[in-house]
C-alpha positions in Angstrom: 102.2 125.9 82.8 102.7 129.7 82.5 101.4 129.6 78.9 98.3 127.6 79.9 97.6 130.0 82.7 98.0 133.0 80.5 95.5 131.3 78.1 93.0 131.0 80.8 93.6 134.5 82.1 93.2 136.0 78.6 89.8 134.5 77.9 88.1 134.0 81.3 87.2 136.7 83.8 88.3 136.4 87.5 86.3 133.8 89.3 86.2 131.4 86.3 87.7 128.0 86.2 91.5 128.3 86.0 94.6 126.1 86.6 93.9 126.0 90.3 90.5 124.5 89.6 92.1 121.8 87.5 94.6 121.0 90.2 91.7 120.8 92.8 89.6 118.5 90.6 92.6 116.2 89.9 93.2 115.9 93.7 89.5 115.5 94.5 88.8 112.9 91.8 92.1 111.0 91.8 94.0 111.4 95.0 91.7 112.3 97.9 90.3 108.7 98.3 93.7 107.0 97.9 94.0 104.5 100.7 97.1 102.5 100.0 100.2 103.8 101.8 98.2 105.4 104.6 99.2 108.7 106.1 102.6 108.7 104.5 101.2 109.0 101.0 98.8 111.8 102.0 101.6 113.7 103.7 103.5 113.6 100.3 100.4 114.8 98.5 99.8 117.6 101.1 103.4 118.8 100.9 103.0 119.3 97.2 99.5 120.6 96.9 99.8 123.1 99.7 102.1 125.1 97.5 99.3 125.9 95.1 98.1 129.5 95.4 94.6 128.6 96.7 93.7 132.2 97.2 93.1 132.2 93.4 90.6 129.4 93.7 86.9 130.1 93.2 85.1 126.9 94.0 81.8 126.2 92.2 78.9 124.5 93.8 80.3 121.3 92.3 83.7 121.9 93.9 82.1 122.7 97.3 80.1 119.5 97.0 83.4 117.6 96.3 85.0 119.2 99.4 82.0 118.3 101.6 82.0 114.7 100.3 85.7 114.2 100.9 85.4 115.6 104.5 82.5 113.3 105.2 83.2 110.1 103.3 86.9 110.4 102.2 90.1 109.3 103.8 90.5 111.0 107.2 94.1 111.9 106.1 92.6 114.2 103.4 90.9 116.5 106.0 93.9 118.6 107.0 94.7 119.6 103.4 91.0 120.4 102.7 90.9 122.6 105.8 94.1 124.4 104.7 92.5 125.0 101.3 89.3 126.3 102.9 91.0 129.0 104.9 92.7 130.3 101.8 89.7 130.7 99.6 88.5 134.3 98.9 85.1 133.8 100.5 84.1 137.5 100.5 84.0 137.6 96.7 82.2 134.2 96.6 79.5 135.4 99.0 79.0 138.6 97.1 78.7 136.6 93.9 76.1 134.2 95.4 73.9 137.2 96.3 73.3 137.6 92.6 72.4 133.9 92.0 69.0 132.3 92.0 67.5 131.5 95.4 68.0 127.7 95.0 71.7 128.1 94.2 72.1 130.6 97.1 70.6 128.1 99.6 72.8 125.2 98.3 75.9 127.4 98.6 75.3 128.2 102.3 74.2 124.6 103.0 77.4 123.2 101.6 79.5 125.9 103.2 78.0 125.3 106.7 78.5 121.5 106.3 82.1 122.0 105.1 83.0 124.3 108.0 81.4 122.0 110.5 83.5 119.1 109.2 86.6 121.3 109.3 86.2 122.1 113.0 84.9 118.6 114.0 88.4 117.3 114.8 91.4 119.4 116.2 93.7 117.4 113.9 92.0 118.9 110.9 93.2 122.5 111.7 96.2 121.8 114.0 98.6 123.0 111.3 96.8 126.4 111.0 95.7 127.0 114.5 98.3 129.7 115.0 98.7 130.7 111.4 98.3 134.2 110.1 98.1 134.2 106.4 100.5 136.8 105.0 99.6 137.5 101.4 101.3 140.1 99.2 99.9 143.5 99.7 99.2 143.8 96.0 96.5 141.1 96.2 95.1 141.3 99.7 94.1 144.0 102.2 92.6 142.2 105.2 93.8 139.2 107.2 92.4 137.0 109.9 93.8 134.5 112.4 92.4 131.1 113.5 92.4 130.6 117.2 92.9 127.3 119.1 89.3 126.4 119.9 87.4 127.3 116.7 88.1 127.5 113.0 87.0 131.0 112.1 85.8 131.6 108.6 88.6 133.7 107.0 87.3 136.4 104.8 89.8 138.1 102.5 89.2 141.3 100.6 91.3 140.7 97.5 92.3 143.2 94.9 92.8 142.2 91.3 95.1 139.2 91.1 97.5 140.7 88.5 100.4 138.4 89.1 98.7 134.9 88.9 101.2 133.4 86.5 104.2 134.7 88.6 102.7 133.1 91.7 102.1 129.8 90.1 105.5 129.8 88.5 107.2 130.4 91.9 105.1 127.8 93.6 106.0 125.0 91.1 109.4 126.1 90.1 111.5 123.0 89.5 108.8 120.8 91.0 107.2 117.9 89.1 104.2 117.4 91.4 102.6 114.5 89.7 105.9 112.8 88.8 107.2 113.0 92.3 103.9 111.7 93.7 103.8 108.7 91.3 107.4 107.8 92.0 106.9 107.9 95.8 103.6 106.0 95.5 105.3 103.2 93.5 108.0 103.0 96.2 105.4 102.7 99.0 103.4 100.0 97.0 106.6 98.1 96.3 107.5 98.0 99.9 104.0 96.8 100.9 103.7 94.0 98.3 104.3 90.5 99.7 107.6 89.0 98.7 108.1 85.4 97.4 109.9 83.3 100.0 112.6 80.9 98.9 111.7 77.7 100.6 114.5 75.7 99.1 116.8 73.9 101.6 120.4 73.4 100.5 120.8 69.8 99.5 117.2 69.0 100.1 115.2 71.0 97.5 111.9 72.6 98.2 110.2 71.1 101.2 106.9 73.0 101.3 104.9 75.7 99.6 105.4 76.9 96.0 107.5 74.6 93.8 107.1 71.4 95.9 107.7 68.3 93.9 107.1 64.6 94.6 110.3 62.7 95.4 110.7 59.0 94.7 113.1 56.7 96.4 115.9 55.3 94.1 116.0 51.5 94.0 
């Protein structure tokens, strides 16, 4: 993973698609709409994906549209993780970047952002885990911090310096953790527990009396 991240960092400037973008799109396109297993599966996903350094994530308009779609039409259990991602995104840089974009893109950006924030604060359960959270980020990468109060989800704006230690942060976040492997293993366990089991309807000395495997019996003469 470190080599992949170094490859991205060497050829793409800050704000470009990186490993965080790939993790986000995998989640948005494969896991966010997962319904089998209910909240248990989403808790497993959240516990793994929350370790990703989302303050290095620069969502494109496509990524914002995915977030908005999940919040509106996706599984409700996905909303808390999306909200936790939202408060970690470096919005100040994104807003400054959008000022330089065409008017149509500028309008789409704020339309999606407004819709996304409205969805985040629509239910207290979406931001319950971060209601009293102050995000403490290493002083090398962040200067200003904000707090979310109990009644409203405030847009957190971070003034980030250059993210010089991206590969170190990612390595620490995923050290000895196989995110996808762990998820697949736990998903299979949940599905196995939910699958209907075949019932043995055989009565000792009588054979099968009903259901699968029933056979006609003839009286011996």
